[in-house]
N, C-alpha and C positions, 0 to 999 in steps of 0.2 A: 131808411132810404128806399125809395122805390126802385125797382129794377129798370134798367134802360129798356126802351121799347125794342121789339123785334126789328132787326135790321138785316137787309139782304147782304149776303157775303159772297156774291159771285154765282155765276150759273155754270153748270156742268152738263154734259150730255147724259141724259137719263139712261140711255142704252148702255153707256160705259159704266155708269154708277150701278146698274142692275146686273152687270156681268157676275156670274157666280164666282165666289171666292172658295177658300179651302174648307169652309164650314157650310152646312146646310143653312139656307136663309130661314130666319124665324119671322114669320109674317102673321098678320091678322087682317082679315078682310078679303074682298073679292079681287082676284088677280087682274080682272079687267076694269077695276075702279078707275075713274077719270083722274084721280089724284093719287100719287105715290108719295108717302112721307117716310123718309129714311132717318132714323135717329141713331147717332153714335153716343153711347153713354159709358160712364165708368161707375162701377158699383160703390166706390168710395166717394163719389161726388154728391155733395149735399143738394146742389141744384137739380141733379138728375133724380134724386129721391123725391124732392119737392114736385117735380114734373109728374113722376109716376104716381104719387099719392094724390095730388090735387088737380092735375090737368088731364092726365091720361084717361080717367073715367069719363070725362066730358068728350074727349076725342073719340073714345070707343063708342059711346052712346049716340053722339050726334053725327059722326062722320063714318066710322068703320062699320058699325052695325047697320047703317042705312045704305051701304054700298058706294059711298062717295070717296072713301079713302082705303088704299092698301097701305098698311103700316108695316115697316120693316125695322126690326131692332138689330143693331150691330154693336158688338163690344169694342170699347176703346179704353182698356184698363190703364189707369194713370199710375199704378203702383202694384207691388207684389200682392197685396191683400185683395185689391180689385181683380187682379188676374185669377187669384184663387177662387173668389166668389163667382166670377164669370164661369170658371171651370165647373163649379158645383151646380150652377144653373144649367149649364149644358149637359151635365150628367144626369139631370132629372129626366123623367119621361118626357118625350117631345110634346105630347099633348098637354103636359103640365108646365111647359116652359114659361108662359106669361104669368101664370099663378105663382110659380116659384120666384120669378123675377120680382113680382110685386111683394112677395113675402120678404125677400132680402132687403128691398128698399124700405118697406115698412119697419123692419127690425134693424135698420142701419145703425141707429144710436146704440143699440145693445151690443152688437158685435164690433163696432168701430171704437167705441169709447171704453176700451179695456186694454190692459197690458198684455192680454193673451187672446188675440182674436181667433186663433185656431181652435181653442177650447170652446169659445162662444159659438163659432161656426159649427163645430162638431155637435154641440147641444141642439142648435137650431135645425140642423139637417136630420137629426133623429126624429124630429116631429113630422118630417115629410117622407120617412121611410128609408133613409140611409142607414146602413149598418157601419160599424167601425171599419170593416173590410171595404165596403163600397166607397166610403169617404176617402180612405187612404188610396185606394185604386184610382179614384178620380183625380185626386191631387198629385198623383205621380205619373199621370198620362202626358208624357213629353210631347207626343204628336198633337194633342189638343192644345197645349200651351203654345207650341210653335205656330199652330193655325191661328190662334187668337192674336199672336204677335204679327202674323202676316196681315190679318184684317186691319189691325191698327196701323201698320206701316203703309199699307195701300191707301187708307183714308188720309193719312198725313201727307203722303207724296202726291197722290192723284187729285185729292179733293180739298187739300189745305186745311184739314181738321187739326186744330191745335189745342182744343179744349172741349169740355163736355158740359152740358149736352150740346151737341151740334145737330142741326136738323137740315134736311134737304127736302124741299117740296117741288116735285117734278124737276129735280136737278138743281133748283135754285137754293143756295145756302141761306139759312136763317139762324140767327143767334138771338138769345134772349127771350125765348118763349117760356114764360114762367107763370102765366095766368091763363084762365079760360078766354079772357078777352083778347089777349095777345095771340092766342092760337086762332081764334075766330078771324081776327084781323089779318093774320098771315095767310090763312086759307081762302079768304074772301076773293082775291083776284083770280083764283083758279076755279071758282065755282060759277063763273059767268058763262 
């Protein structure tokens, strides 16, 4: 079955959408780019993993690296495992955030399709420099978990995010961006 084409999901004030939340914004691109793309994703979402593996490299090369798009990634954990992985990504060095995010999405089948995701996550994080202590410290950071919850609640209440991935292009909601072609089509009206 082909994915439904990207569809507009309502427009929101970009200034309101870009108000700082409880966590530092994780962005790629020039802050003065003409287009701002905000993505809400859950680390246990297969469609989010597909986007980051198959569409994000195109977004980065064609739009972010050329100064056309400022990309903002925000967490919208759909379950406890997604929240834990989001915490681990946040606990990685800030300059490695997007590489770590990509690694977890790439390895999603490994840590999700197991009866013991915590052990799988512990093993994966060792590859990127976590120790047993830093792993446990990160996952016991209640302030970080509360902040992730606040980001998710604000997205649901203010911007009607109810699933992932959810995209906003200059404040206009878009769902269903799962291919490079759908991304190009969604961005085209903002490039004129």
